[in-house]
N, C-alpha and C positions, 0 to 999 in steps of 0.2 A: 255661148251665149246667143239667144235669139236676137234678131235684128229689131229691137223694139226701142232703140235710141238713136235719133237722128241728129247727127253733129252738124246742123246747119239752122239759119235762122227759121223760125217758124212762119208758115204763111197758111192763113185760113182757106180752106177749101169749102166753098158753099156747097149746098145739096142741089142735084138736078132737079127741075121741076117737070120734067116730061111725064106724060100719063101713059103713053104707049110703050116707051122704053122698059119700065118695071114690068109690064104686063107680058112683053116679050121675054124678059129674062125669066120669069115665074114658069115658063116651059122649059127652060134650060135647067133649073133648079135641081130636079129629081135626078137626072143623070149626072150632074155635076156632084151633087152631094154624095152620091153612091161612089163614083170613082175617086173623089178626093178625101173624103172623110168616112166611107162605109157606111153611110146612113142610107139604108134601103128603104125605108118606109117613114112616113110622118102621120101622126093621128092629131087632130085638134079636138078638145073637149070644150064643154061650156061656151062656145062661140057666142051664143046669142046674149051673152051678158056684155060683150063688146057692142053689138048691134043696139042693145037697148041703151046704152051710153051715148051712141051717134044719134039714136032717135030723139034723145032728150035735149039734143044740141051741144053736149058738152065738149070741151077739148079733151082729148084722150091720151094719157101717157101709160105705156107699157113698161113695166119694171120686171124683166125676167132674171132668174138666175143665170149664172155664167160659168158653166162648168167645161165647155169644150170650144175649140175654134169654130166648129160648125152651127154654133147658137145663132149668130146673125142670119145666115142663111136659113135655117130651120124655121125661125120666125117668119120668114116669108111665106111660109104656106099658111099663116094666119091672114096675110094679105089676101091671098085667093079665097079663103075661107069667108071673108067678110067683103069680098069685092070691092076692096079700098086699098090703094097704094100706102106705103109706109115712108116715113122719115126716120133716121137714126143717128144718133152721135157715135162716130167711130175713131177710135184711137188715130192720130195723125200718122204715125209709122204705117198703118195700113196702106195709106195714099202713096207711100213711097217704095214701095217693093218693086212694081214693074208697070208700064203703061197700061195694059190690058187690065190690072187689078184696080189701078186708079180709075180708069174709064168706067168700069162695070159697078164699082163701088158708090161712085158719085151718080151714075145714072139711075140706080135703084132708088136713089133719094137720101144716101147717107151724106153726112158733112163731119168735117174734121174737128176734133177737140185735143187740145194741147195737154198732155197729161203732166208735162213738167213746169207748169205754171198756171196761173188765172187766165183762162181764155174767155174774155168778155164777148168775144164775136159769135163764139159757139153758144155761150148762154143766151145771148140776146136772140140768136137764131132759133134756138129751142124754144124760147119763150114765144116768138113770133109763130111758130108753128102751132101751138097750143092755144094762142089767141086766135088765130084764123080757123083752127078747129077743123079743116078739111081732111087731114090725114092724122092718123095716130102717130106720136112720138115715141121711140124705143130708146130707153136709156137703161144700160146695165148698171144696177146700183152697187153692185160689189166692185166695180172699178177695176177688175182684172179676172182672168181665168182661174177658176179655183183648181180644176181637174178631179174634184170630188163632188159627185152628184147630189149626194144625200146630205150634205151639211154646207151651211151658208157660211161666208166668210163675214166680217163687219162690214155694214153697209155704209156707202158715202152719203153724206147729208146734202150733197149738191143736188140731189134728186128731188127732195122736197122743196128746197129754194127756188127751183125751176118752177115747179108745178105752183107753188105760192104766189109766185111773182107774176105768172099767167093769170091766175085767179084774181089778183088785184086789178089788173088791166082789163080782164073781162068784165068783172065788176064796175070798174070806171067807165066802160064803154057801154054798159047796160046791154051786154050781150046775152042772148037767149041761151041759158044753160051756164055752168060754171066750168070747173076742171076736175076731173076724176083720174085717179091713178088705178089701173088694173095689174095686180102682180100676175106674173107668167110662170108658172111651175114647169120646167124642162126637164124630162127625165129621160134617159136612154136605156134601152133593153139589149143587151147582147145575146144574140139568137144563133151564134155559131158554135163550134166545138171549142171550149175554152182552151184545153190543153194543147190541142194541134195548132191553136193561134198564138199561144204565149210562149212555149217552150222554146222555140226558136230564138225569141228574143231574150230570154233568160240567159240561153247559151252564150249569145253574142255579147250581152252585157258581162258575163262572168269572164269572157276571154279578155275584156279590157283589164282585169286584175291578173292576166296570165294564169286564171284558175283552169284546171281541168273539168269539164262540164260535171256539174254536182247532180247527176242523175241518180244518186243513191238516196238524195234528200227529197222531201216533199215540197210542193210548190211554196208553202208558207215557209218552210225552213230557209229555202233558197232565199226568198223575198228578205227575211229578216237577215240573213248574211250579208246581202247586198246593201241593206240599209245601214248596218254596222260599218261596212267598208265604206261607203259614201260619206258617212258622217266623219269617221276618222280622217278621210282624205281632206275634208273641208277644215277640221280642227287643225291638222298640222300645215296647211297653207296659210290659215288666219293666225295661228297661236304658236306655231312651230312645233307642237307635240299633239298627240291624240289624249284626250281627256279619259277619265274613268267614271264610273257611276251610272246611274239608271239613264237608260237611252233617250228618254223623252226630255228628261231635265238638262241633258247634255244638249239636246237641240235647242231647247229654251234658252239655255245658257249661251250657246253660239249665236242666236240671233240678236239677244238682247246685248251682248258684250260687243257685237261688231257695230249694231246701229248706234249704240251709246257713244262709242269711239268717234264714230263719223259726226255725230250730232253735236258732240264737243268741239270736234274740230272746226265745223262750219258754223257753230253758234247758232243752232237750229233751237229757237225758243219753244215754239208749237209743235211738237213731235207728231201729234195726231193719235187717232185711236187706231191700233191694229197695225200690223206690219206693212200693208199695202199703202196707208196713209202716210206711214213713216218713210217707207222709201220714196214714195212720190215728193215729198218734201226735201229729202236729201238731194234727189235728182235736181230738183229746183235750185238748190244751192251750188251744185257741183258744175252743172253744164255751161251756165253763161259765159265763164271764162274760156271754155272750149270753142264754144261757137264763135266768139268774139277774136279767136285766135292770139289771146294775150298772155298765154303761158309758154314756158319752155318745152322743148320735145320731153325733157326728162319729167317735168311736172304733168304734161299731157299723158304720158305713159302711167304715172302715178294716180290720177284721176280716172282714166279708163279701167285700171284696176280696182279703184273703189267703186266704180259704177257696175263692174262685174260682181264685186261682192254684195252690193245691194239686190242685183239680180238673183243670185244664188240663195242669198238669205230669204228674199221673198218666195222663191221656190220651195225652199226647206219648210215654210210656214205653211204651205199647202199640204203637208203631210198629216192628216189629222190621227190623234191618238187612237190606238187600238182600232184602225179602220179595217184592218184584217187579224184574224184570231188564230192562234195555234190549237186551240182547245174547242171552240164552237163552230157550227157551220158559217159558212161564209157566203155573203151575198156576191153572185157571180161578177157583177160590175166593180165591186170594190177591189177585187183581185186584179181585174183587167186595167183599171184606172192607176192602180199602183205599178204595174208593170210600164204602162206608158209613161208615168211620171219619172221613173228610173231611165228609161230609155233616153227621154228627151233631156234629162239631166246630164247623161253621160255622152249623147251624140248629138244634141240639138235636133233631132228628127224623131219621129214618131211612125212606127208601122201602122198601117191601116188595118185595123181589126173589123171584120165584117161578117155577118149583116147585124146592123144596129136598127132598132126601131125606136123612133123618137116621139115620144107623147108630150104635148103641149097642152096644159089645163089652164084656162083662164079663171082668175079669182075675181071675187065680188069687187064692184067700184067702191073704191075709197074717196069720199068726197073731200076736196082740199079747200080748206078755209082760207080766206085771203089775209087772215091775221093768225099768228102764232101765239099762243098763251106761253108766256115767258117763265110762268110759274111751275109750269109742268117739267117734270124731270127728264122726259124724254120728248121727241116730235111724234106727235100722233100719226103722222103720214109714213114716217120711217118705221114706226112701231107696228103699224097695220101692215105695212109691206112685209116686214119680218114675219110676223105672225102668220100671215096666210101663206107666204113661201113655204115656211117650215111645216105647217100643217098639211099643205098639199103634197111636197114632196115625201113626207112621212107615209101619207095615204099611198103615193106611187110606189114607194119603196117595198110596200107591203105586198105587191103584185110581183117582185123580183124572185127570182129562182135562188136557191141556196145549195152550196155545194160542201 
C-alpha cells in the first residue's frame, strides 16, 4: 500500500508566495519529469484562453483530469506558457515524504489539503487565491489518481463550492471580473517500443505467482490472466474464498461488499458518490482513534487492515470495464496503463516507461455564478467541467496509435 495515509495529527501547510522560486524550478521541470516519470516532452494547446480570462480580470481555477503522478508537474508547463506562477491544492501526504519534496512542493505554490476530513484552512486558502486573482489555482476534481487517461472518475463537488464561494466574495468586493473555471485535459502518448518496455514487467508480475513466464500467450491474454489472479487473491483475503461468475460483476461485488461492511461498522450515513468519495468518508471515520492513540495494539492492527482494504478497493475501482480488448485493436496507452496498475498493486512501485509525450489542452472558460440554482438536478459548474474534459480527452484519444 502506498504511503498515502499519515498517522499523525494534521497540520496545514500554507503555500509559498515567492515569485522567483517557481521560476527557478521551471528550468528543472523538464529533466526531472524525464528522469522521474519518463515524460520527455510537454505540449500546451489553446493557452490563449487562459490569457483572455486573466486579461478580463477573472480569478481563474484550473480543473485538470488526474491520471498520472506527473500531472501536477506537467501542469507547471502551463505556468511557463502564460508567464504566471500557479497555486495548487495537494494532498497532505505529499508534504510528508521527505524534506526535499516538502520544500519543493511548497516553494512552487502548493498548499496542503487533508483528504481524511473537512479542511477549512485549505478551502479558505483556495478561495483567497481566487479572490486575489494574481495566480491561477489548480484543483484536481477527481480527487485521486485514476491511472486511466481516457476515462474520468466521478468528480468531487468541492471544486464548484470553492469557485462559487470566491465568486460571492468578488461580487461583494465589487472586483473587476468574476471567477471562471478552465478544464484542462491532460493526455499522455507513449512513443517507445511497447513490447520491449512492458514484457519484462509482465514476467516480474508472473513471478509473484510462481508462474513460468507465459511467453506462449499474447499480451492481452497475459493481462487477463493476471487480472483474474489479482481478483481471486483479494476475494480470498476478504471473503475466505475466490468467487465465481462474470469478472466485472465479481469486481463490483468485492468493492460494494467490502465498503458496505465497513460503512455499517462505522455508521457512515452519507457514503458519497463513487468509490473515491466512499473511501474518503471511511478514512475519516477510521483514522481519528489511531491518531489519538486511543486503541489497543490489536485494534490498531485491525484498523490498518481496514485502511489497506479501502486502499485496494479504490485501486480496483480504477480498472475500467473493457479497457483492453482481446478481439479489437487496442490503444497503446491503455495496455501500458493496465500493466502499470498491475505492477503498482503487486509491488507498490511502477517502472518508468519512456518516452511519454504530454499534451495539455485548455478548455473554454466556465463562468461561475455566485449562486447555485437548487432546482437544477446537477451543478452546472461540475457538469461543464465533466462535459469539456470528456470531449477533449475523446478528441486527444483519437490521435493515439492502436495495436
